[in-house]
C-alpha positions as CSV (number, residue, x, y, z in Angstrom):
1,M,-33.1,-2.9,38.0
2,S,-30.0,-0.8,37.5
3,S,-27.9,-3.8,36.4
4,L,-30.5,-4.6,33.8
5,R,-30.3,-0.9,32.6
6,C,-26.5,-1.1,32.4
7,L,-26.8,-4.4,30.5
8,L,-29.2,-2.8,28.0
9,I,-26.9,0.3,27.5
10,V,-23.9,-2.0,26.9
11,L,-25.9,-4.1,24.5
12,V,-27.0,-1.0,22.5
13,L,-23.5,0.4,22.4
14,L,-22.1,-3.0,21.1
15,L,-24.7,-3.3,18.5
16,S,-24.2,0.3,17.2
17,A,-20.5,-0.3,17.0
18,C,-21.0,-3.2,14.7
19,E,-22.9,-0.9,12.3
20,Q,-20.3,1.9,12.1
21,S,-19.2,2.7,8.6
22,P,-15.6,3.3,7.6
23,P,-14.3,6.8,8.0
24,P,-15.4,9.2,5.2
25,D,-11.9,9.6,4.0
26,A,-11.2,5.9,3.5
27,L,-9.6,5.0,0.2
28,S,-11.9,3.6,-2.4
29,E,-10.9,1.9,-5.7
30,G,-11.9,4.2,-8.6
31,Q,-11.2,7.4,-6.7
32,L,-8.1,9.6,-6.8
33,F,-5.3,8.4,-4.6
34,P,-4.5,11.0,-1.9
35,A,-1.7,13.5,-2.5
36,L,1.2,12.3,-0.4
37,R,4.6,13.8,0.4
38,L,7.0,10.9,0.9
39,T,10.3,11.1,2.7
40,G,13.0,8.8,1.3
41,L,15.1,6.6,3.4
42,D,17.9,8.9,2.1
43,R,15.8,11.8,3.5
44,S,14.9,13.2,0.1
45,N,11.3,14.2,-0.5
46,V,9.0,13.4,-3.3
47,D,5.3,13.8,-4.0
48,I,3.3,10.8,-5.1
49,D,1.9,13.1,-7.9
50,D,5.4,13.3,-9.3
51,F,4.8,9.8,-10.7
52,R,1.7,10.8,-12.7
53,G,1.9,9.5,-16.2
54,R,3.1,6.1,-15.1
55,W,1.5,3.2,-13.3
56,V,2.5,3.0,-9.7
57,V,2.7,-0.1,-7.4
58,L,3.0,1.3,-3.9
59,N,3.8,-1.3,-1.3
60,V,3.6,-0.5,2.4
61,W,5.8,-2.8,4.4
62,A,7.9,-3.3,7.6
63,T,11.0,-5.4,8.4
64,W,9.1,-7.0,11.3
65,C,6.4,-8.3,9.0
66,G,7.4,-11.7,7.6
67,P,5.0,-11.6,4.5
68,C,6.3,-8.1,3.7
69,R,9.9,-9.4,3.7
70,E,8.9,-12.3,1.5
71,E,7.3,-10.3,-1.2
72,L,10.0,-7.6,-1.6
73,A,12.2,-9.7,-4.0
74,G,9.2,-10.2,-6.3
75,L,8.4,-6.5,-6.2
76,Q,12.1,-5.9,-7.1
77,Q,11.8,-8.2,-10.1
78,L,8.4,-6.7,-11.1
79,G,9.9,-3.3,-11.3
80,Q,12.6,-4.7,-13.7
81,V,10.0,-6.2,-16.0
82,F,8.5,-2.8,-16.9
83,A,10.2,0.3,-18.4
84,D,10.5,3.1,-16.0
85,D,8.2,5.3,-18.0
86,E,5.5,2.6,-17.9
87,L,5.4,1.4,-14.3
88,V,7.3,2.2,-11.1
89,V,7.4,0.1,-7.9
90,L,7.7,2.2,-4.7
91,G,8.0,1.1,-1.1
92,L,6.8,2.8,2.0
93,N,8.4,1.4,5.1
94,V,6.8,1.8,8.5
95,D,9.6,0.8,10.8
96,D,10.2,3.3,13.6
97,D,13.9,3.3,12.7
98,P,14.6,4.0,9.0
99,H,18.2,2.8,9.5
100,I,16.8,-0.8,10.0
101,A,14.9,-0.6,6.7
102,R,18.0,0.8,4.8
103,E,20.2,-2.0,6.1
104,F,17.6,-4.7,5.3
105,L,17.1,-3.4,1.7
106,R,20.9,-3.3,1.2
107,D,21.3,-6.8,2.5
108,Q,18.5,-8.1,0.3
109,A,19.7,-6.2,-2.8
110,I,16.4,-4.4,-3.1
111,S,16.9,-1.2,-5.1
112,F,13.5,0.2,-6.0
113,A,12.7,3.6,-4.3
114,N,11.7,3.3,-0.7
115,Y,10.3,5.9,1.6
116,S,9.8,6.1,5.3
117,D,6.8,6.6,7.5
118,P,8.2,5.9,11.0
119,E,5.2,7.2,12.9
120,M,2.8,5.4,10.6
121,F,0.9,8.6,10.0
122,I,0.6,8.1,6.2
123,A,-0.1,4.3,6.6
124,R,-2.7,4.5,9.4
125,Q,-4.2,8.0,9.1
126,L,-4.1,8.8,5.3
127,L,-4.2,5.3,3.8
128,G,-6.2,3.5,6.5
129,I,-3.9,0.5,6.6
130,R,-4.4,-2.0,9.5
131,V,-2.7,-5.1,8.1
132,F,0.7,-5.3,6.4
133,P,1.7,-5.7,3.7
134,D,-0.7,-3.5,1.8
135,T,-0.2,-2.5,-1.8
136,F,-1.9,0.1,-4.0
137,V,-2.0,0.0,-7.8
138,I,-2.4,3.5,-9.0
139,A,-3.2,4.5,-12.6
140,P,-1.2,7.1,-14.5
141,D,-4.0,9.7,-13.9
142,G,-3.7,9.1,-10.1
143,T,-6.8,6.9,-9.7
144,L,-6.5,4.0,-7.2
145,L,-7.5,1.0,-9.3
146,R,-6.6,-1.8,-6.8
147,S,-5.9,-2.0,-3.1
148,I,-4.4,-5.3,-2.1
149,T,-4.0,-6.5,1.5
150,G,-1.6,-9.3,2.2
151,E,1.3,-11.0,0.4
152,R,1.3,-11.6,-3.3
153,D,3.6,-13.3,-5.7
154,W,4.4,-10.1,-7.7
155,I,6.4,-11.9,-10.4
156,S,3.8,-14.6,-11.1
157,S,2.6,-14.7,-14.7
158,A,-0.9,-13.8,-13.7
159,V,0.2,-10.6,-11.9
160,V,2.6,-9.6,-14.6
161,N,0.1,-10.2,-17.4
162,A,-2.6,-8.2,-15.5
163,L,-0.3,-5.3,-15.1
164,R,1.0,-5.6,-18.7
165,K,-2.7,-5.4,-19.9
166,A,-3.3,-2.4,-17.6
167,V,-0.2,-0.6,-19.0
168,D,-1.6,-1.4,-22.5
169,G,-5.0,0.2,-21.6
170,Q,-7.0,-2.8,-20.3
171,S,-7.2,-2.6,-16.5
172,G,-10.0,-5.1,-16.0
173,D,-7.7,-8.0,-15.0
174,L,-6.4,-6.0,-12.0
175,Q,-9.4,-7.2,-10.0
176,S,-8.0,-10.7,-10.1
177,L,-4.9,-9.7,-8.1
């Protein structure tokens, strides 16, 4: 009888785990993006709110992530399509050694601003990221309009057109990204 009781307890625990909701502080599209203090690969600090007034594409990546490495060149080009006062591309690297990220960016001629999260505290605890790359499209007022998991072709005409429309005041096409 005790083995049946143990089996029932395990079954109840497993079923209740499947019904757990995401943590209450999980990011949701349409809500304000959390206030973050980012440390640059050059050890400078910046607050994400310093970019208010511009669209922000924040890409969270790692050198050990193949899809992350693949999309960086497209993000570099995307940043060059828009004026700095319209849209800014930022990177948040999660390698445990920021030197590796700096070297990789230099070797690949990636020059958009990149920041470091070597303990993955921002990525895991504040942003809830479990898969890389993960990218956030943040409106000028600080609202998260789109959260994108996985690799994208950031310089494709569909992406550029959706972001151009958003910059011009029509953000509906962002859902297609």
